[in-house]
All heavy atoms as a GROMACS GRO file, in nm:
protein
  588
    1MET      N    1  -0.091  -0.376   1.074
    1MET     CA    2  -0.032  -0.502   1.114
    1MET      C    3  -0.107  -0.617   1.047
    1MET      O    4  -0.228  -0.617   1.039
    1MET     CB    5  -0.038  -0.517   1.266
    1MET     CG    6   0.028  -0.645   1.315
    1MET     SD    7   0.048  -0.646   1.493
    1MET     CE    8  -0.090  -0.747   1.538
    2ALA      N    9  -0.036  -0.714   0.998
    2ALA     CA   10  -0.096  -0.829   0.932
    2ALA      C   11  -0.157  -0.924   1.034
    2ALA      O   12  -0.109  -0.936   1.145
    2ALA     CB   13   0.009  -0.902   0.850
    3ILE      N   14  -0.263  -0.987   0.992
    3ILE     CA   15  -0.324  -1.092   1.074
    3ILE      C   16  -0.274  -1.223   1.017
    3ILE      O   17  -0.308  -1.260   0.906
    3ILE     CB   18  -0.477  -1.083   1.066
    3ILE    CG1   19  -0.525  -0.947   1.112
    3ILE    CG2   20  -0.542  -1.194   1.147
    3ILE    CD1   21  -0.669  -0.918   1.081
    4GLY      N   22  -0.190  -1.293   1.087
    4GLY     CA   23  -0.132  -1.417   1.034
    4GLY      C   24   0.018  -1.405   1.031
    4GLY      O   25   0.081  -1.375   1.130
    5LEU      N   26   0.077  -1.425   0.913
    5LEU     CA   27   0.222  -1.421   0.899
    5LEU      C   28   0.269  -1.276   0.887
    5LEU      O   29   0.241  -1.209   0.790
    5LEU     CB   30   0.266  -1.498   0.775
    5LEU     CG   31   0.224  -1.645   0.770
    5LEU    CD1   32   0.261  -1.706   0.636
    5LEU    CD2   33   0.287  -1.722   0.883
    6LEU      N   34   0.340  -1.227   0.986
    6LEU     CA   35   0.378  -1.086   0.991
    6LEU      C   36   0.476  -1.046   0.881
    6LEU      O   37   0.479  -0.931   0.842
    6LEU     CB   38   0.435  -1.052   1.128
    6LEU     CG   39   0.337  -1.066   1.244
    6LEU    CD1   40   0.407  -1.037   1.375
    6LEU    CD2   41   0.219  -0.974   1.227
    7GLU      N   42   0.557  -1.140   0.830
    7GLU     CA   43   0.655  -1.105   0.728
    7GLU      C   44   0.596  -1.107   0.587
    7GLU      O   45   0.663  -1.076   0.491
    7GLU     CB   46   0.776  -1.198   0.736
    7GLU     CG   47   0.750  -1.341   0.694
    7GLU     CD   48   0.689  -1.428   0.805
    7GLU    OE1   49   0.664  -1.378   0.916
    7GLU    OE2   50   0.666  -1.546   0.778
    8SER      N   51   0.471  -1.144   0.571
    8SER     CA   52   0.410  -1.156   0.439
    8SER      C   53   0.371  -1.020   0.383
    8SER      O   54   0.336  -0.928   0.457
    8SER     CB   55   0.286  -1.244   0.446
    8SER     OG   56   0.322  -1.374   0.484
    9ARG      N   57   0.378  -1.010   0.251
    9ARG     CA   58   0.341  -0.889   0.180
    9ARG      C   59   0.248  -0.924   0.065
    9ARG      O   60   0.259  -1.030   0.005
    9ARG     CB   61   0.464  -0.819   0.124
    9ARG     CG   62   0.556  -0.764   0.229
    9ARG     CD   63   0.662  -0.674   0.168
    9ARG     NE   64   0.739  -0.613   0.272
    9ARG     CZ   65   0.708  -0.499   0.335
    9ARG    NH1   66   0.600  -0.435   0.300
    9ARG    NH2   67   0.785  -0.450   0.429
   10CYS      N   68   0.160  -0.833   0.033
   10CYS     CA   69   0.071  -0.849  -0.081
   10CYS      C   70   0.154  -0.850  -0.209
   10CYS      O   71   0.242  -0.765  -0.228
   10CYS     CB   72  -0.028  -0.733  -0.084
   10CYS     SG   73  -0.133  -0.730  -0.231
   11VAL      N   74   0.128  -0.947  -0.297
   11VAL     CA   75   0.204  -0.955  -0.421
   11VAL      C   76   0.163  -0.845  -0.519
   11VAL      O   77   0.236  -0.815  -0.613
   11VAL     CB   78   0.191  -1.093  -0.489
   11VAL    CG1   79   0.250  -1.202  -0.401
   11VAL    CG2   80   0.047  -1.124  -0.525
   12ALA      N   81   0.047  -0.783  -0.498
   12ALA     CA   82   0.001  -0.678  -0.589
   12ALA      C   83   0.055  -0.540  -0.552
   12ALA      O   84   0.102  -0.467  -0.639
   12ALA     CB   85  -0.152  -0.675  -0.592
   13CYS      N   86   0.050  -0.505  -0.422
   13CYS     CA   87   0.088  -0.368  -0.385
   13CYS      C   88   0.199  -0.360  -0.280
   13CYS      O   89   0.248  -0.252  -0.251
   13CYS     CB   90  -0.035  -0.291  -0.336
   13CYS     SG   91  -0.092  -0.339  -0.171
   14GLY      N   92   0.238  -0.474  -0.221
   14GLY     CA   93   0.345  -0.474  -0.122
   14GLY      C   94   0.301  -0.445   0.020
   14GLY      O   95   0.382  -0.444   0.111
   15SER      N   96   0.173  -0.424   0.041
   15SER     CA   97   0.122  -0.393   0.175
   15SER      C   98   0.141  -0.511   0.269
   15SER      O   99   0.144  -0.627   0.228
   15SER     CB  100  -0.027  -0.360   0.166
   15SER     OG  101  -0.083  -0.348   0.296
   16THR      N  102   0.154  -0.481   0.397
   16THR     CA  103   0.158  -0.586   0.498
   16THR      C  104   0.025  -0.596   0.574
   16THR      O  105   0.014  -0.670   0.671
   16THR     CB  106   0.272  -0.562   0.599
   16THR    OG1  107   0.254  -0.433   0.659
   16THR    CG2  108   0.407  -0.572   0.533
   17HIS      N  109  -0.075  -0.521   0.530
   17HIS     CA  110  -0.208  -0.525   0.594
   17HIS      C  111  -0.290  -0.636   0.530
   17HIS      O  112  -0.369  -0.612   0.439
   17HIS     CB  113  -0.279  -0.389   0.580
   17HIS     CG  114  -0.204  -0.280   0.645
   17HIS    ND1  115  -0.151  -0.174   0.575
   17HIS    CD2  116  -0.170  -0.260   0.774
   17HIS    CE1  117  -0.089  -0.094   0.658
   17HIS    NE2  118  -0.098  -0.144   0.780
   18LEU      N  119  -0.267  -0.758   0.579
   18LEU     CA  120  -0.330  -0.876   0.519
   18LEU      C  121  -0.417  -0.948   0.620
   18LEU      O  122  -0.388  -0.949   0.739
   18LEU     CB  123  -0.221  -0.973   0.470
   18LEU     CG  124  -0.112  -0.915   0.380
   18LEU    CD1  125  -0.009  -1.022   0.350
   18LEU    CD2  126  -0.170  -0.858   0.253
   19CYS      N  127  -0.522  -1.011   0.572
   19CYS     CA  128  -0.607  -1.097   0.653
   19CYS      C  129  -0.603  -1.235   0.590
   19CYS      O  130  -0.637  -1.251   0.473
   19CYS     CB  131  -0.750  -1.043   0.657
   19CYS     SG  132  -0.860  -1.145   0.756
   20PHE      N  133  -0.560  -1.336   0.668
   20PHE     CA  134  -0.541  -1.471   0.617
   20PHE      C  135  -0.663  -1.558   0.643
   20PHE      O  136  -0.736  -1.536   0.739
   20PHE     CB  137  -0.418  -1.535   0.682
   20PHE     CG  138  -0.290  -1.470   0.638
   20PHE    CD1  139  -0.244  -1.357   0.702
   20PHE    CD2  140  -0.221  -1.518   0.532
   20PHE    CE1  141  -0.128  -1.294   0.661
   20PHE    CE2  142  -0.104  -1.458   0.489
   20PHE     CZ  143  -0.058  -1.346   0.554
   21GLY      N  144  -0.684  -1.656   0.557
   21GLY     CA  145  -0.796  -1.749   0.573
   21GLY      C  146  -0.792  -1.854   0.464
   21GLY      O  147  -0.686  -1.889   0.412
   22TYR      N  148  -0.909  -1.905   0.428
   22TYR     CA  149  -0.923  -2.008   0.326
   22TYR      C  150  -1.033  -1.966   0.230
   22TYR      O  151  -1.130  -1.903   0.271
   22TYR     CB  152  -0.958  -2.143   0.388
   22TYR     CG  153  -0.848  -2.196   0.477
   22TYR    CD1  154  -0.848  -2.172   0.613
   22TYR    CD2  155  -0.743  -2.269   0.424
   22TYR    CE1  156  -0.747  -2.219   0.694
   22TYR    CE2  157  -0.641  -2.316   0.504
   22TYR     CZ  158  -0.644  -2.291   0.639
   22TYR     OH  159  -0.543  -2.338   0.719
   23ILE      N  160  -1.020  -2.003   0.104
   23ILE     CA  161  -1.123  -1.977   0.004
   23ILE      C  162  -1.197  -2.108  -0.021
   23ILE      O  163  -1.135  -2.213  -0.029
   23ILE     CB  164  -1.062  -1.926  -0.128
   23ILE    CG1  165  -1.003  -1.787  -0.106
   23ILE    CG2  166  -1.167  -1.922  -0.238
   23ILE    CD1  167  -0.935  -1.729  -0.228
   24GLY      N  168  -1.325  -2.101  -0.035
   24GLY     CA  169  -1.402  -2.221  -0.065
   24GLY      C  170  -1.455  -2.287   0.060
   24GLY      O  171  -1.422  -2.250   0.172
   25THR      N  172  -1.539  -2.385   0.038
   25THR     CA  173  -1.602  -2.452   0.151
   25THR      C  174  -1.562  -2.598   0.163
   25THR      O  175  -1.578  -2.657   0.267
   25THR     CB  176  -1.755  -2.444   0.138
   25THR    OG1  177  -1.792  -2.501   0.013
   25THR    CG2  178  -1.803  -2.302   0.148
   26SER      N  179  -1.509  -2.657   0.056
   26SER     CA  180  -1.478  -2.799   0.068
   26SER      C  181  -1.333  -2.828   0.029
   26SER      O  182  -1.247  -2.840   0.113
   26SER     CB  183  -1.574  -2.882  -0.016
   26SER     OG  184  -1.567  -2.842  -0.153
   27SER      N  185  -1.304  -2.836  -0.098
   27SER     CA  186  -1.174  -2.888  -0.142
   27SER      C  187  -1.090  -2.782  -0.210
   27SER      O  188  -1.065  -2.790  -0.330
   27SER     CB  189  -1.196  -3.006  -0.236
   27SER     OG  190  -1.075  -3.045  -0.293
   28ASN      N  191  -1.043  -2.683  -0.138
   28ASN     CA  192  -0.952  -2.586  -0.201
   28ASN      C  193  -0.810  -2.636  -0.183
   28ASN      O  194  -0.736  -2.593  -0.098
   28ASN     CB  195  -0.972  -2.445  -0.147
   28ASN     CG  196  -0.931  -2.431  -0.002
   28ASN    OD1  197  -0.930  -2.528   0.072
   28ASN    ND2  198  -0.899  -2.312   0.039
   29ALA      N  199  -0.774  -2.733  -0.266
   29ALA     CA  200  -0.644  -2.798  -0.255
   29ALA      C  201  -0.570  -2.789  -0.386
   29ALA      O  202  -0.628  -2.794  -0.493
   29ALA     CB  203  -0.661  -2.944  -0.214
   30PHE      N  204  -0.439  -2.774  -0.375
   30PHE     CA  205  -0.351  -2.780  -0.491
   30PHE      C  206  -0.314  -2.926  -0.511
   30PHE      O  207  -0.263  -2.991  -0.419
   30PHE     CB  208  -0.226  -2.695  -0.467
   30PHE     CG  209  -0.122  -2.713  -0.574
   30PHE    CD1  210  -0.140  -2.658  -0.699
   30PHE    CD2  211  -0.008  -2.787  -0.550
   30PHE    CE1  212  -0.045  -2.677  -0.799
   30PHE    CE2  213   0.087  -2.806  -0.648
   30PHE     CZ  214   0.068  -2.750  -0.773
   31VAL      N  215  -0.340  -2.979  -0.630
   31VAL     CA  216  -0.306  -3.118  -0.661
   31VAL      C  217  -0.202  -3.116  -0.773
   31VAL      O  218  -0.234  -3.083  -0.887
   31VAL     CB  219  -0.430  -3.198  -0.704
   31VAL    CG1  220  -0.392  -3.341  -0.736
   31VAL    CG2  221  -0.539  -3.192  -0.597
   32PRO      N  222  -0.076  -3.145  -0.740
   32PRO     CA  223   0.030  -3.139  -0.841
   32PRO      C  224   0.014  -3.252  -0.942
   32PRO      O  225  -0.019  -3.364  -0.905
   32PRO     CB  226   0.158  -3.154  -0.760
   32PRO     CG  227   0.116  -3.222  -0.635
   32PRO     CD  228  -0.026  -3.183  -0.609
   33SER      N  229   0.039  -3.222  -1.068
   33SER     CA  230   0.032  -3.328  -1.168
   33SER      C  231   0.156  -3.415  -1.159
   33SER      O  232   0.266  -3.366  -1.133
   33SER     CB  233   0.017  -3.269  -1.309
   33SER     OG  234   0.124  -3.184  -1.338
   34GLY      N  235   0.137  -3.544  -1.176
   34GLY     CA  236   0.248  -3.638  -1.175
   34GLY      C  237   0.293  -3.681  -1.037
   34GLY      O  238   0.389  -3.755  -1.024
   35VAL      N  239   0.226  -3.635  -0.931
   35VAL     CA  240   0.262  -3.674  -0.794
   35VAL      C  241   0.140  -3.738  -0.732
   35VAL      O  242   0.032  -3.680  -0.730
   35VAL     CB  243   0.305  -3.552  -0.710
   35VAL    CG1  244   0.332  -3.591  -0.566
   35VAL    CG2  245   0.427  -3.485  -0.771
   36PHE      N  246   0.157  -3.860  -0.680
   36PHE     CA  247   0.044  -3.930  -0.618
   36PHE      C  248   0.014  -3.868  -0.482
   36PHE      O  249   0.099  -3.861  -0.395
   36PHE     CB  250   0.072  -4.079  -0.602
   36PHE     CG  251  -0.041  -4.149  -0.533
   36PHE    CD1  252  -0.158  -4.178  -0.601
   36PHE    CD2  253  -0.031  -4.184  -0.399
   36PHE    CE1  254  -0.263  -4.242  -0.537
   36PHE    CE2  255  -0.135  -4.247  -0.335
   36PHE     CZ  256  -0.252  -4.276  -0.403
   37THR      N  257  -0.108  -3.823  -0.467
   37THR     CA  258  -0.157  -3.775  -0.339
   37THR      C  259  -0.308  -3.790  -0.338
   37THR      O  260  -0.373  -3.765  -0.440
   37THR     CB  261  -0.114  -3.629  -0.312
   37THR    OG1  262  -0.167  -3.588  -0.186
   37THR    CG2  263  -0.160  -3.534  -0.419
   38LEU      N  264  -0.363  -3.833  -0.229
   38LEU     CA  265  -0.508  -3.855  -0.223
   38LEU      C  266  -0.587  -3.726  -0.213
   38LEU      O  267  -0.693  -3.715  -0.271
   38LEU     CB  268  -0.542  -3.946  -0.104
   38LEU     CG  269  -0.494  -4.090  -0.114
   38LEU    CD1  270  -0.526  -4.166   0.013
   38LEU    CD2  271  -0.556  -4.158  -0.234
   39HIS      N  272  -0.537  -3.631  -0.139
   39HIS     CA  273  -0.616  -3.512  -0.111
   39HIS      C  274  -0.551  -3.381  -0.157
   39HIS      O  275  -0.609  -3.277  -0.143
   39HIS     CB  276  -0.647  -3.502   0.038
   39HIS     CG  277  -0.717  -3.623   0.090
   39HIS    ND1  278  -0.846  -3.653   0.057
   39HIS    CD2  279  -0.674  -3.723   0.170
   39HIS    CE1  280  -0.881  -3.767   0.116
   39HIS    NE2  281  -0.778  -3.812   0.184
   40GLY      N  282  -0.432  -3.385  -0.207
   40GLY     CA  283  -0.363  -3.263  -0.247
   40GLY      C  284  -0.311  -3.189  -0.125
   40GLY      O  285  -0.299  -3.244  -0.016
   41TYR      N  286  -0.280  -3.063  -0.146
   41TYR     CA  287  -0.226  -2.978  -0.041
   41TYR      C  288  -0.318  -2.859  -0.023
   41TYR      O  289  -0.339  -2.781  -0.116
   41TYR     CB  290  -0.085  -2.929  -0.078
   41TYR     CG  291   0.011  -3.043  -0.097
   41TYR    CD1  292   0.028  -3.103  -0.221
   41TYR    CD2  293   0.084  -3.091   0.011
   41TYR    CE1  294   0.116  -3.209  -0.238
   41TYR    CE2  295   0.172  -3.197  -0.006
   41TYR     CZ  296   0.187  -3.255  -0.130
   41TYR     OH  297   0.273  -3.359  -0.146
   42ARG      N  298  -0.376  -2.846   0.095
   42ARG     CA  299  -0.470  -2.738   0.120
   42ARG      C  300  -0.400  -2.602   0.113
   42ARG      O  301  -0.297  -2.582   0.176
   42ARG     CB  302  -0.535  -2.756   0.256
   42ARG     CG  303  -0.647  -2.658   0.280
   42ARG     CD  304  -0.725  -2.692   0.404
   42ARG     NE  305  -0.835  -2.598   0.417
   42ARG     CZ  306  -0.903  -2.582   0.526
   42ARG    NH1  307  -0.875  -2.653   0.633
   42ARG    NH2  308  -1.002  -2.494   0.530
   43THR      N  309  -0.455  -2.514   0.034
   43THR     CA  310  -0.395  -2.382   0.018
   43THR      C  311  -0.446  -2.287   0.126
   43THR      O  312  -0.554  -2.305   0.181
   43THR     CB  313  -0.429  -2.321  -0.120
   43THR    OG1  314  -0.569  -2.310  -0.134
   43THR    CG2  315  -0.372  -2.407  -0.232
   44ARG      N  316  -0.367  -2.186   0.154
   44ARG     CA  317  -0.407  -2.075   0.240
   44ARG      C  318  -0.433  -1.957   0.148
   44ARG      O  319  -0.386  -1.952   0.036
   44ARG     CB  320  -0.296  -2.037   0.339
   44ARG     CG  321  -0.269  -2.136   0.449
   44ARG     CD  322  -0.376  -2.144   0.557
   44ARG     NE  323  -0.428  -2.016   0.603
   44ARG     CZ  324  -0.392  -1.953   0.714
   44ARG    NH1  325  -0.300  -2.002   0.791
   44ARG    NH2  326  -0.448  -1.839   0.747
   45SER      N  327  -0.507  -1.862   0.196
   45SER     CA  328  -0.542  -1.745   0.118
   45SER      C  329  -0.528  -1.620   0.203
   45SER      O  330  -0.525  -1.627   0.326
   45SER     CB  331  -0.687  -1.755   0.070
   45SER     OG  332  -0.708  -1.873  -0.001
   46TYR      N  333  -0.519  -1.508   0.134
   46TYR     CA  334  -0.525  -1.381   0.205
   46TYR      C  335  -0.594  -1.277   0.119
   46TYR      O  336  -0.602  -1.290  -0.003
   46TYR     CB  337  -0.386  -1.330   0.246
   46TYR     CG  338  -0.300  -1.282   0.131
   46TYR    CD1  339  -0.312  -1.152   0.082
   46TYR    CD2  340  -0.205  -1.364   0.072
   46TYR    CE1  341  -0.234  -1.108  -0.023
   46TYR    CE2  342  -0.126  -1.321  -0.032
   46TYR     CZ  343  -0.142  -1.192  -0.079
   46TYR     OH  344  -0.064  -1.148  -0.183
   47VAL      N  345  -0.646  -1.177   0.185
   47VAL     CA  346  -0.696  -1.059   0.116
   47VAL      C  347  -0.614  -0.941   0.168
   47VAL      O  348  -0.585  -0.932   0.288
   47VAL     CB  349  -0.847  -1.036   0.137
   47VAL    CG1  350  -0.881  -1.010   0.283
   47VAL    CG2  351  -0.897  -0.920   0.050
   48CYS      N  352  -0.572  -0.854   0.077
   48CYS     CA  353  -0.500  -0.733   0.116
   48CYS      C  354  -0.602  -0.631   0.161
   48CYS      O  355  -0.698  -0.600   0.088
   48CYS     CB  356  -0.419  -0.680  -0.002
   48CYS     SG  357  -0.334  -0.524   0.035
   49LEU      N  358  -0.584  -0.579   0.280
   49LEU     CA  359  -0.678  -0.482   0.334
   49LEU      C  360  -0.657  -0.342   0.277
   49LEU      O  361  -0.735  -0.252   0.306
   49LEU     CB  362  -0.668  -0.480   0.487
   49LEU     CG  363  -0.700  -0.614   0.554
   49LEU    CD1  364  -0.677  -0.606   0.704
   49LEU    CD2  365  -0.842  -0.659   0.523
   50ASP      N  366  -0.554  -0.324   0.192
   50ASP     CA  367  -0.531  -0.195   0.128
   50ASP      C  368  -0.583  -0.193  -0.015
   50ASP      O  369  -0.655  -0.102  -0.054
   50ASP     CB  370  -0.383  -0.158   0.131
   50ASP     CG  371  -0.337  -0.119   0.271
   50ASP    OD1  372  -0.419  -0.067   0.350
   50ASP    OD2  373  -0.220  -0.143   0.302
   51CYS      N  374  -0.549  -0.296  -0.095
   51CYS     CA  375  -0.589  -0.293  -0.237
   51CYS      C  376  -0.698  -0.394  -0.272
   51CYS      O  377  -0.752  -0.389  -0.382
   51CYS     CB  378  -0.467  -0.313  -0.327
   51CYS     SG  379  -0.406  -0.483  -0.333
   52GLY      N  380  -0.728  -0.487  -0.181
   52GLY     CA  381  -0.833  -0.585  -0.207
   52GLY      C  382  -0.789  -0.709  -0.283
   52GLY      O  383  -0.870  -0.796  -0.311
   53HIS      N  384  -0.662  -0.717  -0.317
   53HIS     CA  385  -0.612  -0.834  -0.390
   53HIS      C  386  -0.630  -0.960  -0.305
   53HIS      O  387  -0.602  -0.961  -0.186
   53HIS     CB  388  -0.463  -0.815  -0.423
   53HIS     CG  389  -0.403  -0.930  -0.496
   53HIS    ND1  390  -0.421  -0.949  -0.631
   53HIS    CD2  391  -0.327  -1.033  -0.454
   53HIS    CE1  392  -0.358  -1.059  -0.669
   53HIS    NE2  393  -0.300  -1.112  -0.562
   54VAL      N  394  -0.679  -1.068  -0.368
   54VAL     CA  395  -0.695  -1.197  -0.302
   54VAL      C  396  -0.598  -1.294  -0.368
   54VAL      O  397  -0.589  -1.300  -0.490
   54VAL     CB  398  -0.839  -1.250  -0.315
   54VAL    CG1  399  -0.852  -1.388  -0.254
   54VAL    CG2  400  -0.938  -1.153  -0.250
   55SER      N  401  -0.525  -1.370  -0.286
   55SER     CA  402  -0.427  -1.463  -0.340
   55SER      C  403  -0.426  -1.591  -0.259
   55SER      O  404  -0.465  -1.592  -0.143
   55SER     CB  405  -0.288  -1.398  -0.336
   55SER     OG  406  -0.194  -1.478  -0.403
   56GLN      N  407  -0.382  -1.700  -0.323
   56GLN     CA  408  -0.367  -1.828  -0.256
   56GLN      C  409  -0.220  -1.868  -0.259
   56GLN      O  410  -0.147  -1.832  -0.350
   56GLN     CB  411  -0.449  -1.935  -0.326
   56GLN     CG  412  -0.597  -1.916  -0.311
   56GLN     CD  413  -0.673  -2.030  -0.376
   56GLN    OE1  414  -0.652  -2.059  -0.492
   56GLN    NE2  415  -0.758  -2.094  -0.300
   57TYR      N  416  -0.179  -1.948  -0.159
   57TYR     CA  417  -0.042  -1.995  -0.154
   57TYR      C  418  -0.037  -2.124  -0.073
   57TYR      O  419  -0.132  -2.157   0.000
   57TYR     CB  420   0.052  -1.890  -0.093
   57TYR     CG  421   0.020  -1.862   0.052
   57TYR    CD1  422   0.093  -1.926   0.152
   57TYR    CD2  423  -0.080  -1.774   0.089
   57TYR    CE1  424   0.064  -1.902   0.286
   57TYR    CE2  425  -0.110  -1.751   0.221
   57TYR     CZ  426  -0.038  -1.815   0.319
   57TYR     OH  427  -0.068  -1.792   0.451
   58LEU      N  428   0.073  -2.197  -0.085
   58LEU     CA  429   0.097  -2.314  -0.001
   58LEU      C  430   0.184  -2.272   0.117
   58LEU      O  431   0.288  -2.210   0.097
   58LEU     CB  432   0.169  -2.424  -0.078
   58LEU     CG  433   0.089  -2.501  -0.181
   58LEU    CD1  434   0.179  -2.602  -0.253
   58LEU    CD2  435  -0.028  -2.572  -0.118
   59PRO      N  436   0.143  -2.305   0.239
   59PRO     CA  437   0.228  -2.277   0.354
   59PRO      C  438   0.360  -2.354   0.345
   59PRO      O  439   0.369  -2.457   0.277
   59PRO     CB  440   0.145  -2.327   0.473
   59PRO     CG  441   0.005  -2.334   0.424
   59PRO     CD  442   0.016  -2.364   0.278
   60LYS      N  443   0.462  -2.306   0.414
   60LYS     CA  444   0.596  -2.364   0.407
   60LYS      C  445   0.596  -2.514   0.438
   60LYS      O  446   0.664  -2.590   0.370
   60LYS     CB  447   0.691  -2.291   0.501
   60LYS     CG  448   0.829  -2.356   0.505
   60LYS     CD  449   0.939  -2.260   0.511
   60LYS     CE  450   1.075  -2.321   0.521
   60LYS     NZ  451   1.105  -2.434   0.438
   61ASP      N  452   0.522  -2.558   0.538
   61ASP     CA  453   0.523  -2.701   0.571
   61ASP      C  454   0.469  -2.786   0.456
   61ASP      O  455   0.518  -2.895   0.430
   61ASP     CB  456   0.446  -2.729   0.701
   61ASP     CG  457   0.298  -2.696   0.693
   61ASP    OD1  458   0.261  -2.593   0.632
   61ASP    OD2  459   0.218  -2.772   0.750
   62LYS      N  460   0.372  -2.734   0.382
   62LYS     CA  461   0.318  -2.806   0.266
   62LYS      C  462   0.419  -2.807   0.151
   62LYS      O  463   0.433  -2.906   0.080
   62LYS     CB  464   0.187  -2.745   0.220
   62LYS     CG  465   0.081  -2.735   0.325
   62LYS     CD  466   0.034  -2.870   0.370
   62LYS     CE  467  -0.085  -2.853   0.462
   62LYS     NZ  468  -0.091  -2.946   0.569
   63ILE      N  469   0.489  -2.697   0.132
   63ILE     CA  470   0.592  -2.691   0.028
   63ILE      C  471   0.702  -2.792   0.058
   63ILE      O  472   0.748  -2.864  -0.032
   63ILE     CB  473   0.651  -2.548   0.017
   63ILE    CG1  474   0.546  -2.452  -0.038
   63ILE    CG2  475   0.776  -2.547  -0.072
   63ILE    CD1  476   0.587  -2.307  -0.033
   64ASP      N  477   0.742  -2.802   0.184
   64ASP     CA  478   0.845  -2.899   0.224
   64ASP      C  479   0.800  -3.042   0.194
   64ASP      O  480   0.878  -3.123   0.144
   64ASP     CB  481   0.881  -2.883   0.371
   64ASP     CG  482   0.952  -2.752   0.401
   64ASP    OD1  483   1.004  -2.689   0.306
   64ASP    OD2  484   0.954  -2.712   0.519
   65LYS      N  485   0.674  -3.074   0.224
   65LYS     CA  486   0.621  -3.208   0.195
   65LYS      C  487   0.619  -3.235   0.045
   65LYS      O  488   0.652  -3.344   0.000
   65LYS     CB  489   0.481  -3.224   0.255
   65LYS     CG  490   0.481  -3.236   0.404
   65LYS     CD  491   0.340  -3.249   0.458
   65LYS     CE  492   0.340  -3.252   0.609
   65LYS     NZ  493   0.205  -3.258   0.664
   66LEU      N  494   0.580  -3.134  -0.033
   66LEU     CA  495   0.576  -3.150  -0.178
   66LEU      C  496   0.717  -3.170  -0.234
   66LEU      O  497   0.740  -3.258  -0.317
   66LEU     CB  498   0.509  -3.029  -0.243
   66LEU     CG  499   0.500  -3.030  -0.395
   66LEU    CD1  500   0.428  -3.154  -0.446
   66LEU    CD2  501   0.431  -2.903  -0.443
   67LYS      N  502   0.814  -3.093  -0.186
   67LYS     CA  503   0.952  -3.109  -0.229
   67LYS      C  504   1.003  -3.249  -0.199
   67LYS      O  505   1.073  -3.310  -0.279
   67LYS     CB  506   1.043  -3.005  -0.161
   67LYS     CG  507   1.030  -2.867  -0.216
   67LYS     CD  508   1.123  -2.773  -0.140
   67LYS     CE  509   1.114  -2.632  -0.189
   67LYS     NZ  510   1.201  -2.541  -0.110
   68GLU      N  511   0.968  -3.301  -0.081
   68GLU     CA  512   1.010  -3.435  -0.043
   68GLU      C  513   0.951  -3.539  -0.139
   68GLU      O  514   1.021  -3.628  -0.186
   68GLU     CB  515   0.966  -3.465   0.101
   68GLU     CG  516   1.013  -3.598   0.151
   68GLU     CD  517   0.970  -3.621   0.296
   68GLU    OE1  518   0.972  -3.525   0.375
   68GLU    OE2  519   0.935  -3.735   0.327
   69LYS      N  520   0.822  -3.526  -0.169
   69LYS     CA  521   0.759  -3.620  -0.264
   69LYS      C  522   0.824  -3.610  -0.401
   69LYS      O  523   0.846  -3.712  -0.466
   69LYS     CB  524   0.609  -3.592  -0.275
   69LYS     CG  525   0.528  -3.650  -0.164
   69LYS     CD  526   0.382  -3.649  -0.202
   69LYS     CE  527   0.302  -3.715  -0.094
   69LYS     NZ  528   0.246  -3.841  -0.134
   70LEU      N  529   0.854  -3.488  -0.446
   70LEU     CA  530   0.917  -3.471  -0.577
   70LEU      C  531   1.057  -3.529  -0.579
   70LEU      O  532   1.096  -3.592  -0.678
   70LEU     CB  533   0.919  -3.324  -0.617
   70LEU     CG  534   0.784  -3.262  -0.651
   70LEU    CD1  535   0.797  -3.112  -0.668
   70LEU    CD2  536   0.725  -3.326  -0.776
   71SER      N  537   1.133  -3.511  -0.472
   71SER     CA  538   1.269  -3.566  -0.471
   71SER      C  539   1.265  -3.719  -0.464
   71SER      O  540   1.347  -3.786  -0.527
   71SER     CB  541   1.351  -3.509  -0.356
   71SER     OG  542   1.305  -3.557  -0.232
   72ASN      N  543   1.171  -3.775  -0.390
   72ASN     CA  544   1.156  -3.921  -0.384
   72ASN      C  545   1.119  -3.975  -0.522
   72ASN      O  546   1.164  -4.081  -0.562
   72ASN     CB  547   1.051  -3.962  -0.283
   72ASN     CG  548   1.094  -3.937  -0.140
   72ASN    OD1  549   1.213  -3.922  -0.114
   72ASN    ND2  550   1.000  -3.931  -0.049
   73ARG      N  551   1.038  -3.902  -0.593
   73ARG     CA  552   0.994  -3.945  -0.727
   73ARG      C  553   1.110  -3.945  -0.824
   73ARG      O  554   1.123  -4.032  -0.909
   73ARG     CB  555   0.883  -3.852  -0.774
   73ARG     CG  556   0.825  -3.890  -0.905
   73ARG     CD  557   0.702  -3.803  -0.934
   73ARG     NE  558   0.673  -3.812  -1.073
   73ARG     CZ  559   0.676  -3.710  -1.159
   73ARG    NH1  560   0.705  -3.591  -1.117
   73ARG    NH2  561   0.649  -3.726  -1.284
   74GLN      N  562   1.199  -3.846  -0.814
   74GLN     CA  563   1.313  -3.835  -0.906
   74GLN      C  564   1.417  -3.942  -0.879
   74GLN      O  565   1.491  -3.981  -0.967
   74GLN     CB  566   1.375  -3.697  -0.896
   74GLN     CG  567   1.284  -3.589  -0.952
   74GLN     CD  568   1.338  -3.448  -0.929
   74GLN    OE1  569   1.436  -3.430  -0.857
   74GLN    NE2  570   1.274  -3.350  -0.989
   75GLU      N  571   1.423  -3.991  -0.754
   75GLU     CA  572   1.520  -4.094  -0.718
   75GLU      C  573   1.481  -4.231  -0.771
   75GLU      O  574   1.564  -4.318  -0.782
   75GLU     CB  575   1.535  -4.100  -0.565
   75GLU     CG  576   1.603  -3.978  -0.508
   75GLU     CD  577   1.602  -3.975  -0.356
   75GLU    OE1  578   1.556  -4.073  -0.294
   75GLU    OE2  579   1.645  -3.874  -0.298
   76GLU      N  580   1.353  -4.251  -0.802
   76GLU     CA  581   1.305  -4.381  -0.849
   76GLU      C  582   1.346  -4.410  -0.990
   76GLU      O  583   1.373  -4.334  -1.072
   76GLU     CB  584   1.153  -4.389  -0.838
   76GLU     CG  585   1.107  -4.383  -0.695
   76GLU     CD  586   0.955  -4.379  -0.684
   76GLU    OE1  587   0.884  -4.366  -0.786
   76GLU    OE2  588   0.907  -4.390  -0.572
   0.00000   0.00000   0.00000
């Protein structure tokens, strides 16, 4: 069973045995080029408990905020 998002799968092996967390101690943020943001978007991370793959991603709420900023930028 995954710890965190139950529907998530490892991109390397497809396992659902994942442990979610954060990488780094201070500023592990995705900062998109061409979009004004002071702090970027904090990424989430996971490690696959089967193959050891470590990956980072933006949670859905952060993706929605980024899409909104991008659409506002295109309207200008």
